[in-house]
C-alpha positions in Angstrom: 55.5 -56.7 112.5 54.1 -60.2 113.3 54.2 -62.1 110.2 56.9 -65.0 109.6 57.8 -67.3 106.6 57.2 -71.0 107.7 58.3 -75.0 106.1 57.3 -78.0 107.3 60.7 -79.7 107.9 62.4 -82.2 109.9 64.2 -82.4 113.5 67.8 -80.7 114.3 69.3 -83.5 116.0 68.8 -87.3 115.2 66.8 -88.7 115.0 65.8 -85.8 111.9 62.9 -87.1 111.7 60.6 -85.5 108.9 57.1 -84.4 111.5 58.0 -80.0 112.4 56.8 -77.2 111.3 59.2 -74.2 111.9 58.5 -71.0 111.4 59.9 -68.2 111.3 59.6 -64.2 112.1 60.6 -61.6 110.0 61.5 -59.5 112.3 63.8 -60.0 115.6 61.5 -61.0 118.9 63.3 -59.5 122.6 63.1 -62.4 125.6 64.2 -61.3 128.3 67.1 -62.6 129.9 65.7 -65.7 132.1 64.4 -66.7 129.2 66.9 -66.6 126.7 69.2 -68.6 130.1 66.3 -70.9 130.4 66.8 -71.6 126.7 70.5 -72.3 126.6 70.1 -74.0 130.5 67.2 -76.6 127.7 69.4 -77.0 124.8 73.7 -76.8 126.8 72.8 -78.7 130.1 69.7 -80.5 131.2 70.1 -83.8 131.1 67.7 -86.8 132.6 67.0 -88.7 135.9 70.7 -90.7 134.5 73.2 -87.6 133.6 72.7 -88.2 130.2 73.0 -85.5 127.9 69.6 -84.9 126.0 71.0 -83.5 123.1 73.8 -82.9 121.0 74.1 -79.4 121.7 75.9 -80.2 124.9 79.2 -79.4 122.9 78.0 -76.5 122.1 78.1 -78.5 118.7 75.6 -77.9 115.7 73.7 -81.0 114.8 73.5 -80.9 111.3 74.4 -78.2 108.9 71.5 -75.9 106.7 70.1 -78.3 104.3 68.3 -77.6 101.2 64.8 -77.3 101.3 63.9 -80.1 98.2 60.7 -78.5 96.5 59.3 -77.4 100.0 56.7 -74.1 100.2 58.1 -72.1 102.1 55.4 -69.5 102.8 54.7 -66.7 104.7 51.3 -65.7 106.7 50.5 -61.2 107.3 48.2 -60.1 109.3 45.5 -61.1 106.7 45.2 -64.3 107.0 44.4 -64.2 109.9 41.0 -62.9 111.7 41.4 -60.8 114.9 40.9 -63.0 118.3 37.5 -60.4 119.2 35.5 -61.0 116.0 36.4 -65.8 115.2 33.3 -67.2 116.2 34.1 -69.5 119.2 31.7 -71.8 119.2 33.2 -74.0 116.1 
């Protein structure tokens, strides 16, 4: 399935700014070992040119607990919400 849920939210790390659109698939997605290692490297070990960690995750921490939706709508998109690429008018 390629259905997903979504909501408007915020960054999970300080400054926790609210400008993020989150999308969550309704089924797990496969990633290669290389993709997983790249995500781990970015999340846990990435540093600036001056060797400063770029994420609060660098100590295997979670930046903040799960938050309430505070009334934000959570939407579900299905295949019926999209037009197939071969049917889309690319001139528009």
